[in-house]
N, C-alpha and C positions, 0 to 999 in steps of 0.2 A: 338060848342065846346063840348056840352054835348054828342053828338053822337060820337065825336072823343074819349073822355075819355072812354065811354062805349065800344068802339072797342079796344082800346089799352091796357086797364087794364087787361082784360082776357088773351090777348096775352102775356103780361109781366109775369103773373102768370104761364102760361103754359111753357114759356121759362125757368123760374126759376126752376119749377118742373123737367123739362127735364134735366137741368144741375145737379140737385141734384141726379137724378137717374143715370146719366152717371158717375159721380164722385165716387159713392159708388159701382161701378161694381166689384171692387176687394175685397170688404168686404165679410166676411164669415157669418155675422149676417143678420137678416131680416131688412126690411126698418124701421119699428117702433123702434126697439132697436138701430139701428145705428143713427137715427135722434135724439132720446132722449138722447143718450150718448154724442153726439156732442153739443147739445144745453145746456146740464146741466154741461158740463165739466168746463165751465167758467161762474160762476154765475154773474159776473160783466156785461157780455153782456146782459143777461136777465134783469138785473136791469136798464141798459141803455135803453133798449127797453120799459120798463115800464115807465120811465120818459118821453120818446118821445111821447108815447101814451097819457099820462096825459096832455102833452102840447097841443096835437091836440084836446083833449076834452074840453079845456077851451078857444079855439079860437072861437070867434063868427061866426056863420054861419055853423059850422060843427056839426054833431050829437054828442051831449055831452055824452049821456048815453052809447052808444056802446064803445066809446073810453075809458071812465072811467072804464067800466067793463073789457075790455081787459088790461088796465093798472093795475088794481088790480090783475087780473089773472097772468100776467107775473111777477108782483112784488112778489106774493106769491111763484111762482115757483123759482124765484131768491133766496128768503130767504130760502126756503127748501133746495135748492141745496147747498147754502153756509153752512148751518148747517150740512148737510150730509158730505160735504167735510172736515169740521173741525173735525167731529167725526172719519172719516176714517183715517185722518192723525195723530190723537192722539194715543200714545202707549197704548196697552191694559194693564190692571192692572196685575201686577206680571211679566211683561216682561221688560227686561232691554233695555234702549236706546243704540243702538250701538255706541261705542266711535268713535270719529274722528280719521282718520289715523294719527299716530304720525309724527311730522315734522322731517325730516332727517337732523339733525344738522351736521352730519358727512360730508355732501356735502359742508359745508362752510369751512372745515378745510384745504383742500389742498391749497398749495401756488404755484404760478408760480415761476419756478427757475429763469428766467430772465424776466424782465418787463421794458418797456419804457413808461413813462408817459409824455404827451406833453400838453402844454397850447393850448387854442383854436386858437391862431394865427399860430400855427405850424401844424395844422391838414392837411394843403395842402401838407406838406412834406411826409405824410404817406398815403395819399389818392390816390389810383390808378386813380380814375376818374378825378383828378386834375393834372395828370402827376407827382405824387410824386416820387422822385428819391430815397428816403431813403430805401424803401423796397428792391429794387434791390441791393443797397449797402449792406444791411444786408445779403442778400443771398450770395453775393460775400465774405463777411467776414467769413461766416460759411464755405464756400468751402475752402478759403485760410487758415483758422485756422486748418481745418482737414489735409491739406497738410503740413503745417508748424509744428504743434504740435502733430498731430496724435490722436486728440480727437475730438469727435463730440459735437459741441455746441448745447444745446437744443434750441428749437424754442423760439423766443423772442415775448412775448405778448405785444402788443401795445394798449394803451388806452388813452383817453383824461382825464385830471384832471383839474377841474375848480378851485381847490385850488392853483394851480400854477399860476404864472404870465402869461399873454397871450403869451409871447415869451420864456418862460422857459421850460426846459425838465428835467426829473429826471430818473435815471437808478437805478433799484431795483434788488437786489439779494436775493432770498428767502424771499421776502416781506420787506426787509430792504433797505433803500436808501443808496447807496454807492457813488453816484456822482450826481452832479447837474450842470446845465449850462444855460446860457441865450444867445439867438441869436437875430439878428436884421433882421426881414423879409425885403426883397427887397434889401439887401446889400450883399457884399462879404467880406471875411476875408483875409486881406493881411498881410503877415508875412515877416519880414526882415531876410534873411538867416544869418545875422551876419557880412556881408561884405559891407553893404551899409551904407552910411551916409545920414543924413537928415531925414525928416518925410514926411508922406503922408497927404493929406487933407482928414480928416475923423474923426471918433470917436475913440480915443485910448481905448484899452481893453486888455485882456489877453486871449490867446488861451486856451480853457478849458482842453485839454488833458495833456499838459505839463506845462501850466502856463507861456508860453513865451509871451513877448509883441507883440501886433498885433494892427491892425487898421481896423475898419469897413469902407468900401468904397462903393460908389454907383456903379451901373452897368456900367455907362458911363465912370468911371475911371478905370475900370478893365484892359483894354488893355494897357493903359499907365503904370499902375503899373507893369504889366508883362514885358513890354519892359524895365522898369527901373531895373528889376532883382528881384522883390518881388515874393514870392510864394502866389498865389491867389487861394482860394478855395471857393466853394459854401456852403450853409448851410448844405446840406445833407452830404457832405464830412467832415464837422466839427464834426457832431454828430457821423458819422461812425468812424472817427479817435479816438474820445473819447471812444467809445464803444470797439474798438480793444485794446486799451491800458488797459482798465479795464478787459477785458477777459484775457489778458496776466497776469495781477496781481492776479486775482481770479480764474484762470483756475483750480487750484487744488481742489477748492470747487465744481467744476462741475463733478469731477470724483467720483461719489458715487458708491456703489457696483453694482447697476444695470447697470451703464455705463461701468464699468470694465468688467462685465459679457458679455456685448454686444461686447466689443473688443475681449475678449477671444473666444467667439462663432464665430466671423468672422475669427479669425486666425485658429481656429480648423477645419474649412472647407478646409484649405490648408495644415496645419501642425498639424494633430490631435494628434500625439504622444507626441509632445512637451507640449501641454496643459494637456493631460492625465497624464503625468509623474509628472507635477508640482502641479496641483490643482485637488483634495485636498490632495493628498498623501504627498507631500513634504512641501507644504505651503498652508495656507488657502486663500480663496478669499479676506478676509480682509487684510492679509499680502501683497498680490500682490497690492491691492488698495493703501496701505500705501506707498509702494515703488514707485508706479507711481505718487502718489501725491507729494512725496519728489522730484522727478525728475522735474515734471511740475512746482513746486513752484520756482525752480531755472531756469525756462525757458529752460529746456532740453526737446527736442522733444522725444515723446514716439512712434513715427510712426514706428520705427524699433522694433516693439514689439517682434519679434522672437529672436533677440539678447538679449533683456532684459530678456525674460523668460528662455533662455538657461543659462544666467549668474545666475539667481536665482535658477535654478535647480541644478547647480553645487555647489552653495554656501549654499543652504538651509540645507544640512546635517551637515554642520559645525556650523551654527548659525541660530537662528530664529529672531535675532535682526534686525528689519527693517532698522535701521540706518546703520548697517554694510552691509546689503544686498544692500542698495542703493549705497554704495560706490563701491561694486563689479559691479553693473550694470553700474555705471558711467565709470569705468575703461574699460568695454567692449565697451562703446560708445565713447571712447576717440577721434576717428577720426572725428565724427560728432560734438562733443563738441568743439574741437579745430578749426574746419572749420568755426564756427560761429564767431570767434574772430580774425582770421587771416586777414592781410591786403591784398592789391592787389598783392603784391609780395610773398605772402604765409608766411610772417613772423608773429610770435605771440609775440606781445609786452606784457611784464608782469612786475609787481612790485614784489619785493622780500623782505623778512624779514631779518633783521640782525640776525646772529647766536645767539646773546644774547637774542633777543626777541623771537625767535623760541624756544629756550631751555626753557624760562620762560613759554611759552604757552604749551609746551609738558608736563611740570611738573604740570601745572594747569589742564590739561586734565586728568592726572592720578589721581588727587585728587577730581575730580568732581563726582557728583552723576550720575548714568546712566540716560540719557535723559535730564539732566540738563544743565545749562550754565557753562561756564568756571569758575573755582574757583579763580577769581582774586579779590584782594581787590579794593575798589572803586577808590582809587587814581591811582593805576596802570591802571585800566580799562579806566579811563578818559584820562590819558596820551596817551594810545594806540589809543583811538578814535581820539584825537586831531591830532596825528601824521599821522594817516591814512587819515583823512579828508584833512589835508594840502597837503599831497603828492598826493592824488587823484585829488585835484583841479588843481595842477600843471600839472599832466599827461593829464588831459582832455583838459587843455588849449593848450597843445602841439599837440592835435589831436590824442593821443594814446588811446587804449582801457582801460577800467577800470577793469583790471584783476590782481588779486593777486595770486602769486604762493607760495604754502606752503607745509608742510609735510602732508602725508596722515593721520597721527595720529590726527592732529588738524583741518583738513579742515572742517569736519562736525560741531564740536562744535563752531569753530570760526565763521562759517557762521551763525549759530543760534544766536550767540552773536551780530553780526554786522547787521543782516537783518533789524532790527528795526531802526538803526541809519544811515546805509549806504546801502540802498536797491539796489542802482545802481552798487555796487561793486560785481564783480564775483570772486569766489574763485575756483582755480584749484589746484589739488595736482600733485606731480611729476609723479604719476602713471597714470594720465589722459592725459599726453602729448604723442601723437602718435609718433612712432619712426622717421617718415619722416618729422616731423614738426620742423622748425627752430625757436628757441626761442631767443628773445632779451630782455635784462633787460632794463626797462625804468626808474626805480627809486628804491632806497633802503629805507626801512622804519625801523627806529630805534627810540630809546627814545631821541636821539639828533635831530638835524635838518635833515630833509630828503634831501638826495643827489640824484640829477638826473644823469643818465648815458648818456653820449653823444655818 
């Protein structure tokens, strides 16, 4: 055994030395400087070596004095190296300690325009790895919204939120929650179209987009419900429908100046003269934005941007009032506006006001402040709301459209007055009826009982 150790130990030392020489081949300093710098860069390593040598020195049978001497030597080197490192890292007298880089608080300020938050049970809906269908639905919604309304919906940021119930979701607009709903994973939502009697076996609920009665059913009951005439949709479709209706309601808030500028830039590539004449010579970018917001607020598509800008270019020299300019634009879009409310036979069914009521509203419009509501006393306003609500309920029950035809003078202020109480009611003026459209009166609204026209 002794001969073996005598043979192997020198070989180990030679191999270690050769490894050290090879690994420092790229160094620009000599061997002594390189070895000392690497040994002294970490004082803890030398301290550990000193402790190990001390342990060897107190083991019976091993030479005590050599190990203790080596232990003391390495311990002294470790102590000296640690002191030198502390001195070198301390700042010199009279020199300032460099301040830490300031935290960029501004990076926390931007808000996502649109955000969808989901509970942890709904993560599968938005996870591509788990065949989530909601992402594809959102892409389809953005494409369809661009075709229908003519505006680009900003990307929807999706994240999980542990503060929500496991099966809940929330939709936020500019950091503020505008809607919330709860789903039932593993189920389908069945809705009665209104012509079926009886109920389905399941959990009664309400459809989140419109608040209609519905039922959560199991997947095995899906086919039977469809055969019975129920409308059955999956969870992704429920959320997508809710999101679509919210986009229609809040679309005007998505049209900021940057978005409007993007629409103008896209049109300028094909019709540069129209844009150059209008902005900023005749109307500011903010004015165009306000007109487009007014149109989208009443769910009028702005995809025909060329017609809108030409109408504004013609009317801007006469008035800079965006409310008046909006009415000019609506008159130019009369064909597309009427098309949205015509039935299959091309007939536009409308409610009309009694002459007495219309005269009263015209007088109230003349006395109102610019940009304000109709100058009606509270009792008259309440009577008008009650009569309109009663008539509207009867018209909708007969399957007709919720459209009220009125004078161009009162259309805008009356709409502003009614949008909070009867948001589903559409107001058209006589100048917004295309010449080739057949109009049929479905009801007359007065301060007496509403009379239906047969």
